[in-house]
C-alpha positions, 0 to 999 in steps of 0.5 A: 917084906921078902922079895920073890925073884922066881916062882920057886922062891915063893914058899907055897910053891917051892915043894911043887914040880916045875910043871905043877908050879907053872900050872898053879901060878897061872891059875892063881895069878889070874885071880889076883886081878880081882883085888885092888892091890894088883891094880894099884901095882899096875897103875904104879908101874905106868906112873913110874915108867912115865916119870922115868920118861920125863926124867930121861927127856930132861937128860936127853934120853927119853926111851932109856928113862922110860925103860928104866922106869918101866923096869922098876915099875914092873918089879913093883907090879910083880911083887904086888901080884905075888903078895895077892896071890900068896893070900889065896895059895893056901885056900887053893892048895887045901882044896887040891889036897881034899 
């Protein structure tokens, strides 16, 4: 599974200008909340942040643990949003060109 760090690294968006890319992403990413994969990624983000806080508490630094867990969980969440959004990109781009 490829990892997408920026919007430009998403193949369906790479040919668009930065303004078009941001506008298109805003439109597509809102629709991703209609799918269970996005909600599962968001739940995973919270659970990993909580696990980081618990581990950090055992080491004497709960906030640092929560921040690290939240960062890891946020990355997983962002990748789930990209996965769902890519499923719909082709349909929206086809409608735009028609």
